MDAnalysis code that builds the backbone (N, CA, C; Angstrom):
import MDAnalysis as mda
import numpy as np

u = mda.Universe.empty(696, n_residues=232, atom_resindex=np.repeat(np.arange(232), 3), trajectory=True)
u.add_TopologyAttr("name", ["N", "CA", "C"] * 232)
u.add_TopologyAttr("resid", np.arange(1, 233))
u.add_TopologyAttr("resname", ["UNK", "UNK", "UNK", "UNK", "UNK", "UNK", "UNK", "UNK", "UNK", "UNK", "UNK", "UNK", "UNK", "UNK", "UNK", "UNK", "UNK", "UNK", "UNK", "UNK", "UNK", "UNK", "UNK", "UNK", "UNK", "UNK", "UNK", "UNK", "UNK", "UNK", "UNK", "UNK", "UNK", "UNK", "UNK", "UNK", "UNK", "UNK", "UNK", "UNK", "UNK", "UNK", "UNK", "UNK", "UNK", "UNK", "UNK", "UNK", "UNK", "UNK", "UNK", "UNK", "UNK", "UNK", "UNK", "UNK", "UNK", "UNK", "UNK", "UNK", "UNK", "UNK", "UNK", "UNK", "UNK", "UNK", "UNK", "UNK", "UNK", "UNK", "UNK", "UNK", "UNK", "UNK", "UNK", "UNK", "UNK", "UNK", "UNK", "UNK", "UNK", "UNK", "UNK", "UNK", "UNK", "UNK", "UNK", "UNK", "UNK", "UNK", "UNK", "UNK", "UNK", "UNK", "UNK", "UNK", "UNK", "UNK", "UNK", "UNK", "UNK", "UNK", "UNK", "UNK", "UNK", "UNK", "UNK", "UNK", "UNK", "UNK", "UNK", "UNK", "UNK", "UNK", "UNK", "UNK", "UNK", "UNK", "UNK", "UNK", "UNK", "UNK", "UNK", "UNK", "UNK", "UNK", "UNK", "UNK", "UNK", "UNK", "UNK", "UNK", "UNK", "UNK", "UNK", "UNK", "UNK", "UNK", "UNK", "UNK", "UNK", "UNK", "UNK", "UNK", "UNK", "UNK", "UNK", "UNK", "UNK", "UNK", "UNK", "UNK", "UNK", "UNK", "UNK", "UNK", "UNK", "UNK", "UNK", "UNK", "UNK", "UNK", "UNK", "UNK", "UNK", "UNK", "UNK", "UNK", "UNK", "UNK", "UNK", "UNK", "UNK", "UNK", "UNK", "UNK", "UNK", "UNK", "UNK", "UNK", "UNK", "UNK", "UNK", "UNK", "UNK", "UNK", "UNK", "UNK", "UNK", "UNK", "UNK", "UNK", "UNK", "UNK", "UNK", "UNK", "UNK", "UNK", "UNK", "UNK", "UNK", "UNK", "UNK", "UNK", "UNK", "UNK", "UNK", "UNK", "UNK", "UNK", "UNK", "UNK", "UNK", "UNK", "UNK", "UNK", "UNK", "UNK", "UNK", "UNK", "UNK", "UNK", "UNK", "UNK", "UNK", "UNK", "UNK", "UNK", "UNK", "UNK", "UNK", "UNK"])
u.atoms.positions = np.array([
    [-33.422, 7.380, 7.698],
    [-33.227, 8.480, 6.747],
    [-34.537, 9.262, 6.636],
    [-34.517, 10.485, 7.033],
    [-35.716, 11.331, 6.967],
    [-35.554, 12.448, 5.943],
    [-34.370, 12.671, 5.443],
    [-34.139, 13.728, 4.474],
    [-34.531, 13.235, 3.089],
    [-35.341, 14.005, 2.399],
    [-35.812, 13.597, 1.080],
    [-34.699, 13.782, 0.051],
    [-34.576, 12.757, -0.805],
    [-33.597, 12.804, -1.891],
    [-34.110, 11.913, -3.009],
    [-34.018, 12.392, -4.221],
    [-34.538, 11.632, -5.354],
    [-33.585, 10.512, -5.729],
    [-34.119, 9.580, -6.516],
    [-33.314, 8.435, -6.930],
    [-32.164, 8.861, -7.835],
    [-32.417, 9.770, -8.724],
    [-31.369, 10.227, -9.645],
    [-30.263, 10.955, -8.887],
    [-30.648, 11.783, -7.909],
    [-29.632, 12.500, -7.125],
    [-28.798, 11.534, -6.287],
    [-29.466, 10.539, -5.660],
    [-28.744, 9.564, -4.845],
    [-27.797, 8.733, -5.708],
    [-28.237, 8.367, -6.920],
    [-27.375, 7.601, -7.823],
    [-26.183, 8.428, -8.271],
    [-26.407, 9.705, -8.507],
    [-25.299, 10.571, -8.921],
    [-24.285, 10.746, -7.801],
    [-24.732, 10.752, -6.551],
    [-23.831, 10.901, -5.411],
    [-23.234, 9.573, -4.940],
    [-23.654, 8.445, -5.562],
    [-23.094, 7.150, -5.208],
    [-23.675, 6.541, -3.950],
    [-24.894, 6.910, -3.580],
    [-25.511, 6.371, -2.377],
    [-26.281, 5.093, -2.684],
    [-26.555, 4.312, -1.603],
    [-27.289, 3.057, -1.763],
    [-28.795, 3.254, -1.668],
    [-29.231, 4.284, -0.948],
    [-30.659, 4.470, -0.692],
    [-31.095, 5.876, -1.147],
    [-32.392, 5.954, -1.400],
    [-33.017, 7.268, -1.624],
    [-34.353, 7.261, -0.888],
    [-34.894, 8.445, -0.621],
    [-36.110, 8.549, 0.177],
    [-36.971, 9.667, -0.411],
    [-38.226, 9.273, -0.752],
    [-39.162, 10.242, -1.320],
    [-40.274, 10.626, -0.355],
    [-40.444, 9.849, 0.737],
    [-41.518, 10.133, 1.695],
    [-42.850, 9.551, 1.299],
    [-42.931, 8.864, 0.167],
    [-44.187, 8.266, -0.284],
    [-44.211, 6.793, 0.147],
    [-45.390, 6.275, 0.546],
    [-45.481, 4.866, 0.961],
    [-45.349, 3.932, -0.235],
    [-44.862, 2.709, 0.060],
    [-44.754, 1.689, -0.991],
    [-46.085, 0.967, -1.129],
    [-46.094, -0.102, -1.928],
    [-47.346, -0.830, -2.151],
    [-47.849, -1.507, -0.882],
    [-46.948, -1.758, 0.077],
    [-47.352, -2.372, 1.340],
    [-47.604, -1.336, 2.440],
    [-47.471, -0.068, 2.127],
    [-47.760, 0.990, 3.088],
    [-46.573, 1.398, 3.941],
    [-45.363, 0.953, 3.602],
    [-44.177, 1.320, 4.375],
    [-43.638, 2.668, 3.900],
    [-43.428, 3.545, 4.845],
    [-42.760, 4.805, 4.536],
    [-41.315, 4.647, 4.989],
    [-40.483, 4.209, 4.069],
    [-39.106, 3.860, 4.412],
    [-38.211, 4.132, 3.212],
    [-36.909, 4.141, 3.400],
    [-35.988, 4.326, 2.266],
    [-36.108, 3.184, 1.255],
    [-35.597, 3.443, 0.070],
    [-35.619, 2.438, -0.985],
    [-34.220, 2.291, -1.575],
    [-33.986, 1.111, -2.182],
    [-32.688, 0.848, -2.795],
    [-32.579, 1.584, -4.122],
    [-31.409, 2.134, -4.384],
    [-31.188, 2.850, -5.629],
    [-31.140, 1.882, -6.804],
    [-30.614, 0.671, -6.592],
    [-30.386, -0.249, -7.707],
    [-31.673, -0.767, -8.338],
    [-32.744, -0.999, -7.526],
    [-33.969, -1.553, -8.084],
    [-35.233, -0.853, -7.602],
    [-35.103, 0.099, -6.684],
    [-36.263, 0.844, -6.217],
    [-37.116, 0.120, -5.206],
    [-36.668, -1.026, -4.687],
    [-37.468, -1.755, -3.713],
    [-37.392, -1.110, -2.332],
    [-38.469, -1.331, -1.565],
    [-38.543, -0.789, -0.215],
    [-37.655, -1.612, 0.720],
    [-36.970, -0.934, 1.633],
    [-36.077, -1.621, 2.573],
    [-36.871, -2.493, 3.529],
    [-38.004, -2.015, 4.043],
    [-38.813, -2.788, 4.980],
    [-39.418, -4.011, 4.295],
    [-39.865, -3.876, 3.042],
    [-40.400, -5.032, 2.312],
    [-39.319, -6.097, 2.127],
    [-38.117, -5.656, 1.796],
    [-37.023, -6.601, 1.607],
    [-36.671, -7.311, 2.917],
    [-36.690, -6.572, 4.027],
    [-36.400, -7.178, 5.328],
    [-37.470, -8.201, 5.693],
    [-38.724, -7.893, 5.465],
    [-39.814, -8.838, 5.759],
    [-39.707, -10.088, 4.899],
    [-39.374, -9.909, 3.611],
    [-39.253, -11.042, 2.706],
    [-38.073, -11.953, 3.118],
    [-36.973, -11.360, 3.520],
    [-35.815, -12.158, 3.953],
    [-36.122, -12.927, 5.232],
    [-36.842, -12.272, 6.171],
    [-37.195, -12.948, 7.412],
    [-38.135, -14.120, 7.143],
    [-39.089, -13.950, 6.274],
    [-40.008, -15.041, 5.943],
    [-39.277, -16.187, 5.235],
    [-38.353, -15.864, 4.344],
    [-37.576, -16.891, 3.656],
    [-36.715, -17.681, 4.645],
    [-36.154, -16.982, 5.622],
    [-35.315, -17.660, 6.610],
    [-36.110, -18.691, 7.391],
    [-37.288, -18.306, 7.905],
    [-38.063, -19.237, 8.711],
    [-38.721, -20.320, 7.873],
    [-38.952, -20.060, 6.605],
    [-39.580, -21.072, 5.755],
    [-38.612, -22.201, 5.421],
    [-37.364, -21.866, 5.125],
    [-36.389, -22.862, 4.673],
    [-35.337, -23.187, 5.743],
    [-35.649, -22.876, 7.021],
    [-34.657, -23.119, 8.071],
    [-34.375, -24.611, 8.249],
    [-35.424, -25.431, 8.326],
    [-35.237, -26.863, 8.530],
    [-34.496, -27.496, 7.354],
    [-34.859, -27.093, 6.141],
    [-34.184, -27.641, 4.969],
    [-32.705, -27.249, 4.963],
    [-32.419, -26.012, 5.308],
    [-31.036, -25.557, 5.335],
    [-30.227, -26.285, 6.426],
    [-30.837, -26.509, 7.585],
    [-30.142, -27.228, 8.653],
    [-29.890, -28.677, 8.286],
    [-30.856, -29.315, 7.599],
    [-30.655, -30.706, 7.172],
    [-29.522, -30.810, 6.159],
    [-29.429, -29.852, 5.242],
    [-28.322, -29.850, 4.288],
    [-26.982, -29.646, 4.987],
    [-26.968, -28.790, 6.002],
    [-25.732, -28.547, 6.737],
    [-25.296, -29.798, 7.507],
    [-26.261, -30.475, 8.142],
    [-25.925, -31.693, 8.877],
    [-25.449, -32.796, 7.951],
    [-26.089, -32.914, 6.779],
    [-25.663, -33.937, 5.822],
    [-24.245, -33.662, 5.318],
    [-23.949, -32.398, 5.026],
    [-22.597, -32.073, 4.588],
    [-21.562, -32.310, 5.670],
    [-21.935, -32.028, 6.928],
    [-20.997, -32.274, 8.019],
    [-20.743, -33.753, 8.203],
    [-21.786, -34.575, 8.077],
    [-21.588, -36.020, 8.232],
    [-20.744, -36.595, 7.101],
    [-20.866, -36.037, 5.886],
    [-20.057, -36.523, 4.768],
    [-18.592, -36.131, 4.919],
    [-18.343, -34.959, 5.473],
    [-16.969, -34.448, 5.560],
    [-16.486, -34.341, 7.011],
    [-16.990, -35.227, 7.861],
    [-16.663, -35.131, 9.277],
    [-15.169, -35.339, 9.520],
    [-14.601, -36.376, 8.904],
    [-13.177, -36.658, 9.126],
    [-12.301, -35.506, 8.636],
    [-12.641, -34.988, 7.462],
    [-11.858, -33.886, 6.917],
    [-11.963, -32.645, 7.801],
    [-13.184, -32.327, 8.251],
    [-13.366, -31.144, 9.095],
    [-12.659, -31.302, 10.435],
    [-12.727, -32.501, 11.018],
    [-12.033, -32.721, 12.292],
    [-10.525, -32.619, 12.122],
    [-10.007, -33.190, 11.014],
    [-8.564, -33.091, 10.762],
    [-8.140, -31.643, 10.562],
    [-8.937, -30.907, 9.787],
    [-8.624, -29.494, 9.566],
    [-8.702, -28.692, 10.863],
    [-9.711, -29.003, 11.692],
    [-9.846, -28.292, 12.966],
    [-8.662, -28.578, 13.891],
    [-8.234, -29.856, 13.942],
    [-7.084, -30.192, 14.782],
    [-5.809, -29.533, 14.271],
    [-5.641, -29.483, 12.954],
    [-4.450, -28.856, 12.396],
    [-4.424, -27.356, 12.709],
    [-5.567, -26.698, 12.546],
    [-5.631, -25.272, 12.845],
    [-5.420, -25.010, 14.337],
    [-5.979, -25.882, 15.167],
    [-5.788, -25.724, 16.609],
    [-4.327, -25.906, 16.988],
    [-3.659, -26.879, 16.353],
    [-2.246, -27.109, 16.647],
    [-1.403, -25.908, 16.234],
    [-1.677, -25.372, 15.045],
    [-0.927, -24.205, 14.591],
    [-1.166, -23.000, 15.491],
    [-2.428, -22.791, 15.868],
    [-2.741, -21.662, 16.742],
    [-2.096, -21.837, 18.114],
    [-2.101, -23.083, 18.611],
    [-1.487, -23.333, 19.913],
    [0.014, -23.092, 19.864],
    [0.671, -23.565, 18.790],
    [2.119, -23.340, 18.661],
    [2.441, -21.843, 18.576],
    [1.612, -21.115, 17.839],
    [1.848, -19.678, 17.699],
    [1.636, -18.958, 19.032],
    [0.594, -19.346, 19.774],
    [0.348, -18.729, 21.070],
    [1.473, -19.061, 22.043],
    [1.960, -20.295, 22.023],
    [3.080, -20.655, 22.897],
    [4.347, -19.889, 22.530],
    [4.578, -19.710, 21.226],
    [5.745, -18.937, 20.797],
    [5.644, -17.495, 21.272],
    [4.483, -16.875, 21.131],
    [4.313, -15.496, 21.586],
    [4.479, -15.394, 23.094],
    [3.953, -16.412, 23.819],
    [4.080, -16.386, 25.273],
    [5.539, -16.510, 25.704],
    [6.281, -17.420, 25.044],
    [7.699, -17.578, 25.378],
    [8.498, -16.323, 25.007],
    [8.182, -15.714, 23.861],
    [8.883, -14.502, 23.453],
    [8.621, -13.356, 24.424],
    [7.379, -13.237, 24.865],
    [7.066, -12.189, 25.835],
    [7.768, -12.448, 27.164],
    [7.815, -13.719, 27.592],
    [8.476, -14.032, 28.866],
    [9.977, -13.763, 28.785],
    [10.595, -14.128, 27.658],
    [12.028, -13.880, 27.514],
    [12.339, -12.386, 27.501],
    [11.449, -11.609, 26.912],
    [11.688, -10.169, 26.853],
    [11.401, -9.478, 28.181],
    [10.549, -10.086, 29.038],
    [10.181, -9.456, 30.315],
    [10.366, -10.450, 31.457],
    [11.502, -11.120, 31.461],
    [11.714, -12.208, 32.410],
    [11.727, -11.721, 33.857],
    [12.445, -10.655, 34.128],
    [12.525, -10.149, 35.491],
    [11.158, -9.680, 35.997],
    [10.426, -8.982, 35.137],
    [9.098, -8.506, 35.525],
    [8.155, -9.670, 35.796],
    [8.187, -10.699, 34.936],
    [7.307, -11.858, 35.122],
    [7.640, -12.600, 36.413],
    [8.931, -12.739, 36.715],
    [9.321, -13.410, 37.957],
    [8.863, -12.613, 39.169],
    [9.007, -11.292, 39.106],
    [8.565, -10.459, 40.219],
    [7.055, -10.562, 40.420],
    [6.295, -10.533, 39.324],
    [4.845, -10.652, 39.429],
    [4.445, -12.025, 39.964],
    [5.173, -13.084, 39.555],
    [4.881, -14.426, 40.064],
    [5.145, -14.509, 41.561],
    [6.243, -13.895, 42.017],
    [6.529, -13.901, 43.452],
    [5.452, -13.154, 44.232],
    [5.008, -12.023, 43.701],
    [3.948, -11.257, 44.371],
    [2.653, -12.065, 44.426],
    [2.318, -12.715, 43.319],
    [1.080, -13.509, 43.285],
    [1.139, -14.651, 44.287],
    [2.276, -15.358, 44.337],
    [2.398, -16.474, 45.267],
    [2.366, -15.993, 46.714],
    [2.951, -14.836, 46.987],
    [2.946, -14.320, 48.342],
    [1.536, -13.900, 48.764],
    [0.755, -13.373, 47.851],
    [-0.593, -12.928, 48.188],
    [-1.598, -14.072, 48.221],
    [-1.329, -15.166, 47.510],
    [-2.269, -16.295, 47.436],
    [-1.624, -17.586, 47.917],
    [-0.782, -17.489, 48.920],
    [-0.039, -18.649, 49.393],
    [-0.971, -19.745, 49.924],
    [-1.955, -19.347, 50.737],
    [-2.855, -20.338, 51.328],
    [-3.652, -21.073, 50.257],
    [-4.160, -20.344, 49.271],
    [-4.941, -20.975, 48.198],
    [-4.081, -21.919, 47.370],
    [-2.864, -21.502, 47.061],
    [-1.972, -22.341, 46.251],
    [-1.605, -23.616, 46.999],
    [-1.285, -23.484, 48.286],
    [-0.946, -24.673, 49.075],
    [-2.135, -25.622, 49.192],
    [-3.343, -25.064, 49.354],
    [-4.531, -25.919, 49.437],
    [-4.765, -26.673, 48.135],
    [-4.573, -25.999, 47.009],
    [-4.747, -26.661, 45.715],
    [-3.687, -27.727, 45.497],
    [-2.435, -27.434, 45.888],
    [-1.382, -28.437, 45.754],
    [-1.675, -29.654, 46.618],
    [-2.145, -29.434, 47.836],
    [-2.485, -30.543, 48.712],
    [-3.622, -31.374, 48.130],
    [-4.631, -30.717, 47.567],
    [-5.748, -31.437, 46.960],
    [-5.280, -32.243, 45.760],
    [-4.395, -31.663, 44.940],
    [-3.881, -32.405, 43.777],
    [-3.059, -33.607, 44.201],
    [-2.229, -33.426, 45.252],
    [-1.444, -34.565, 45.735],
    [-2.335, -35.673, 46.278],
    [-3.384, -35.281, 47.004],
    [-4.310, -36.287, 47.530],
    [-5.048, -37.004, 46.402],
    [-5.452, -36.243, 45.395],
    [-6.147, -36.857, 44.259],
    [-5.218, -37.807, 43.497],
    [-3.970, -37.392, 43.304],
    [-3.004, -38.248, 42.626],
    [-2.721, -39.504, 43.430],
    [-2.588, -39.350, 44.744],
    [-2.351, -40.509, 45.596],
    [-3.522, -41.470, 45.552],
    [-4.731, -40.937, 45.579],
    [-5.919, -41.788, 45.503],
    [-5.989, -42.531, 44.169],
    [-5.635, -41.827, 43.076],
    [-5.640, -42.477, 41.765],
    [-4.597, -43.596, 41.700],
    [-3.417, -43.356, 42.289],
    [-2.377, -44.387, 42.298],
    [-2.816, -45.577, 43.135],
    [-3.442, -45.302, 44.297],
    [-3.934, -46.385, 45.143],
    [-4.968, -47.228, 44.406],
    [-5.864, -46.554, 43.691],
    [-6.875, -47.284, 42.924],
    [-6.228, -48.125, 41.825],
    [-5.248, -47.537, 41.110],
    [-4.580, -48.276, 40.038],
    [-3.819, -49.479, 40.586],
    [-3.163, -49.308, 41.745],
    [-2.432, -50.431, 42.359],
    [-3.402, -51.520, 42.797],
    [-4.527, -51.116, 43.398],
    [-5.520, -52.107, 43.805],
    [-6.088, -52.884, 42.636],
    [-6.375, -52.179, 41.541],
    [-6.882, -52.861, 40.347],
    [-5.844, -53.831, 39.794],
    [-4.586, -53.373, 39.748],
    [-3.531, -54.236, 39.206],
    [-3.262, -55.432, 40.103],
    [-3.374, -55.250, 41.418],
    [-3.004, -56.326, 42.339],
    [-4.114, -57.336, 42.525],
    [-5.365, -56.877, 42.614],
    [-6.454, -57.764, 43.004],
    [-7.433, -58.088, 41.875],
    [-7.418, -57.302, 40.813],
    [-8.430, -57.504, 39.777],
    [-7.838, -57.804, 38.406],
    [-6.528, -57.859, 38.284],
    [-5.900, -58.125, 36.993],
    [-4.989, -59.332, 37.109],
    [-5.107, -60.220, 36.162],
    [-4.250, -61.404, 36.169],
    [-2.804, -60.987, 35.910],
    [-1.824, -61.617, 36.593],
    [-0.413, -61.245, 36.367],
    [0.018, -61.338, 34.919],
    [-0.553, -62.275, 34.169],
    [-0.172, -62.413, 32.763],
    [-0.782, -61.344, 31.875],
    [-1.769, -60.610, 32.401],
    [-2.447, -59.588, 31.600],
    [-2.151, -58.171, 32.079],
    [-1.241, -58.014, 33.011],
    [-0.900, -56.689, 33.489],
    [-0.083, -55.925, 32.458],
    [-0.341, -54.628, 32.404],
    [0.421, -53.783, 31.489],
    [1.764, -53.418, 32.120],
    [2.597, -52.787, 31.317],
    [3.905, -52.379, 31.818],
    [3.763, -51.332, 32.925],
    [2.811, -50.429, 32.770],
    [2.584, -49.419, 33.792],
    [2.118, -50.045, 35.101],
    [1.239, -51.046, 35.013],
    [0.778, -51.716, 36.214],
    [1.913, -52.454, 36.918],
    [2.779, -53.102, 36.146],
    [3.927, -53.776, 36.757],
    [4.860, -52.773, 37.437],
    [5.069, -51.603, 36.826],
    [5.914, -50.586, 37.448],
    [5.286, -50.064, 38.737],
    [3.968, -49.861, 38.747],
    [3.303, -49.411, 39.961],
    [3.413, -50.437, 41.071],
    [3.211, -51.696, 40.740],
    [3.310, -52.743, 41.751],
    [4.733, -52.868, 42.284],
    [5.728, -52.749, 41.400],
    [7.121, -52.828, 41.842],
    [7.464, -51.664, 42.770],
    [7.026, -50.463, 42.405],
    [7.292, -49.307, 43.266],
    [6.588, -49.446, 44.613],
    [5.332, -49.928, 44.599],
    [4.614, -50.110, 45.854],
    [5.273, -51.190, 46.724],
    [5.737, -52.260, 46.108],
    [6.415, -53.311, 46.867],
    [7.688, -52.792, 47.521],
    [8.472, -52.042, 46.764],
    [9.705, -51.486, 47.316],
    [9.402, -50.492, 48.437],
    [8.341, -49.673, 48.271],
    [7.983, -48.713, 49.310],
    [7.522, -49.419, 50.580],
    [6.704, -50.476, 50.433],
    [6.252, -51.228, 51.597],
    [7.425, -51.913, 52.293],
    [8.353, -52.427, 51.523],
    [9.528, -53.073, 52.115],
    [10.384, -52.061, 52.878],
    [10.553, -50.859, 52.295],
    [11.320, -49.823, 52.979],
    [10.612, -49.366, 54.245],
    [9.268, -49.333, 54.226],
    [8.528, -48.937, 55.421],
    [8.669, -49.975, 56.533],
    [8.683, -51.258, 56.149],
    [8.875, -52.318, 57.145],
    [10.254, -52.216, 57.777],
    [11.274, -51.892, 56.966],
    [12.635, -51.791, 57.476],
    [12.899, -50.470, 58.192],
    [11.912, -49.562, 58.193],
    [12.090, -48.306, 58.897],
    [12.845, -47.268, 58.119],
    [12.852, -47.360, 56.796],
    [13.585, -46.413, 55.958],
    [12.574, -45.482, 55.312],
    [12.849, -44.201, 55.321],
    [11.978, -43.210, 54.685],
    [12.701, -42.571, 53.522],
    [11.923, -41.905, 52.681],
    [12.493, -41.283, 51.488],
    [13.253, -40.016, 51.813],
    [14.097, -39.608, 50.890],
    [14.919, -38.412, 51.050],
    [14.619, -37.472, 49.886],
    [13.417, -36.943, 49.890],
    [13.001, -36.101, 48.774],
    [12.948, -34.628, 49.148],
    [13.086, -34.275, 50.420],
    [12.991, -32.877, 50.797],
    [14.367, -32.226, 50.791],
    [14.394, -30.950, 51.146],
    [15.652, -30.195, 51.101],
    [16.600, -30.565, 52.231],
    [16.129, -31.288, 53.240],
    [16.981, -31.673, 54.357],
    [17.653, -33.019, 54.150],
    [17.603, -33.554, 52.932],
    [18.165, -34.880, 52.684],
    [19.674, -34.906, 52.874],
    [20.340, -33.792, 52.550],
    [21.800, -33.769, 52.640],
    [22.289, -33.872, 54.082],
    [21.429, -33.505, 55.060],
    [21.837, -33.513, 56.449],
    [21.617, -34.870, 57.111],
    [21.018, -35.814, 56.399],
    [20.725, -37.117, 56.979],
    [21.897, -38.067, 56.803],
    [21.728, -39.214, 57.429],
    [22.795, -40.198, 57.404],
    [23.014, -40.695, 55.983],
    [24.258, -40.676, 55.508],
    [24.560, -41.106, 54.141],
    [24.292, -42.598, 53.970],
    [24.502, -43.357, 55.025],
    [24.266, -44.801, 54.939],
    [22.782, -45.108, 54.768],
    [21.925, -44.383, 55.480],
    [20.489, -44.571, 55.340],
    [20.025, -44.200, 53.933],
    [20.598, -43.125, 53.407],
    [20.239, -42.710, 52.053],
    [20.694, -43.741, 51.029],
    [21.888, -44.259, 51.210],
    [22.374, -45.305, 50.293],
    [21.505, -46.554, 50.386],
    [21.041, -46.879, 51.606],
    [20.158, -48.029, 51.773],
    [18.822, -47.804, 51.085],
    [18.314, -46.574, 51.178],
    [17.055, -46.254, 50.492],
    [17.201, -46.417, 48.979],
    [18.315, -45.956, 48.434],
    [18.564, -46.105, 47.000],
    [18.686, -47.576, 46.633],
    [19.341, -48.365, 47.486],
    [19.512, -49.787, 47.204],
    [18.184, -50.514, 47.212],
    [17.298, -50.157, 48.153],
    [15.996, -50.817, 48.226],
    [15.136, -50.500, 47.017],
    [15.332, -49.327, 46.408],
    [14.553, -48.943, 45.242],
    [15.286, -49.252, 43.936],
    [16.262, -50.113, 44.002],
    [16.969, -50.572, 42.812],
    [16.583, -52.018, 42.531],
    [16.476, -52.336, 41.261],
    [16.145, -53.711, 40.886],
    [17.156, -54.667, 41.504],
    [16.693, -55.740, 42.208],
    [17.643, -56.657, 42.861],
    [18.695, -57.225, 41.928],
    [18.345, -57.420, 40.657],
    [19.308, -57.990, 39.719],
    [20.364, -56.977, 39.276],
    [20.147, -55.670, 39.593],
    [21.082, -54.633, 39.160],
    [21.840, -53.986, 40.323],
    [21.724, -54.550, 41.532],
    [22.436, -53.993, 42.678],
    [23.903, -54.393, 42.646],
    [24.749, -53.469, 43.086],
    [26.170, -53.805, 43.211],
    [26.422, -54.477, 44.560],
    [27.676, -54.841, 44.825],
    [27.984, -55.591, 46.041],
    [27.722, -54.748, 47.295],
    [28.054, -53.455, 47.225],
    [27.827, -52.599, 48.388],
    [26.343, -52.500, 48.714],
    [25.521, -52.347, 47.697],
    [24.083, -52.265, 47.916],
    [23.534, -53.577, 48.457],
    [24.024, -54.702, 47.944],
    [23.587, -55.999, 48.454],
    [23.942, -56.152, 49.927],
    [25.159, -55.704, 50.314],
    [25.560, -55.777, 51.723],
    [24.673, -54.896, 52.591],
    [24.339, -53.684, 52.097],
    [23.477, -52.786, 52.870],
    [22.092, -53.392, 53.072],
    [21.539, -53.979, 52.018],
    [20.207, -54.581, 52.126],
    [20.238, -55.770, 53.070],
    [21.268, -56.612, 52.960],
    [21.369, -57.773, 53.845],
    [21.499, -57.352, 55.302],
    [22.302, -56.322, 55.566],
    [22.470, -55.829, 56.929],
    [21.162, -55.266, 57.476],
    [20.440, -54.515, 56.643],
    [19.164, -53.956, 57.088],
    [18.149, -55.046, 57.373],
    [18.098, -56.071, 56.522],
    [17.178, -57.181, 56.765],
    [17.551, -57.932, 58.039],
    [18.864, -58.104, 58.264],
    [19.307, -58.783, 59.473],
    [18.931, -57.990, 60.722],
    [19.113, -56.684, 60.696],
    [18.740, -55.848, 61.836],
    [17.234, -55.872, 62.059],
    [16.468, -55.841, 60.955],
    [15.018, -55.895, 61.097],
    [14.568, -57.213, 61.698],
    [15.211, -58.316, 61.295],
    [14.865, -59.626, 61.842],
    [15.200, -59.702, 63.333],
    [16.361, -59.139, 63.719],
    [16.751, -59.132, 65.132],
    [15.765, -58.303, 65.949],
    [15.383, -57.128, 65.393],
    [14.435, -56.289, 66.114],
    [13.086, -56.980, 66.272],
    [12.637, -57.673, 65.227],
    [11.368, -58.396, 65.323],
    [11.457, -59.531, 66.332],
    [12.598, -60.232, 66.376],
    [12.773, -61.322, 67.352],
    [12.764, -60.795, 68.773],
    [13.456, -59.676, 68.995],
    [13.472, -59.096, 70.327],
    [12.088, -58.630, 70.763],
    [11.346, -58.056, 69.814],
    [9.987, -57.640, 70.145],
    [9.116, -58.836, 70.486],
    [9.313, -59.929, 69.766],
    [8.553, -61.149, 70.059],
    [8.906, -61.704, 71.433],
    [10.174, -61.659, 71.774],
    [10.601, -62.149, 73.102],
    [9.996, -61.289, 74.201],
    [9.977, -59.967, 73.985],
    [9.385, -59.094, 74.985],
    [7.902, -59.386, 75.165],
    [7.222, -59.661, 74.068],
    [5.797, -59.977, 74.171],
    [5.573, -61.263, 74.947],
    [6.424, -62.249, 74.701],
    [6.275, -63.531, 75.414],
    [6.528, -63.348, 76.905],
    [7.561, -62.591, 77.256],
    [7.851, -62.349, 78.668],
    [6.723, -61.590, 79.341],
    [6.115, -60.652, 78.591],
    [5.000, -59.897, 79.157],
    [3.795, -60.792, 79.410],
    [3.587, -61.772, 78.510],
    [2.440, -62.670, 78.688],
    [2.668, -63.630, 79.856],
    [3.918, -63.995, 80.134],
    [4.200, -64.947, 81.220],
    [4.094, -64.332, 82.593],
    [4.110, -63.024, 82.674],
    [4.013, -62.390, 83.989],
    [2.620, -62.514, 84.584],
])
């Protein structure tokens, strides 16, 4: 403020500051407050000095209050975060429902333009998940007592056992889009192998027995061929 205005005129006009152009007791040529006539620069210097003088004391009081009310503050923060998350999800769903065709078109364009990156990330995630499952199975099988295994560990071991058994019998999974074109008997056998033995029906039991019998015959024939090869 460089325009001169008296205190009475500034008060009559409802302003916060007035300026006379005369220095204050500290030599500042600056505006002054209408309410008490103090210099703005003096007040700023005094506030800055007060801040640095009592900063440590103020921080210690803040830390003490946080430690006393930590549980309450964390609960309040989680509640506010949950409410904000629900509201953001609601807005996102409402926007998607209102612009469903546009969002699908944009998603198709994005996937078409970033196909290589998306496939690489999916492959990395699958590899990471497979590695984590392998580690969990190894821990459950070799480092955990059977009596102390959790339900998740028992499920992992059961799934791994069934998968290894299916691999020995030469059966593969039918998880891709070409599953319908494969042999129905092989698919039924795969389902039977991944069913709890105590819950298999008679047809599944017959399929498993037949597959085991064929596997045993194939192993015997391979053994005979090896013996004949060694005798030559």
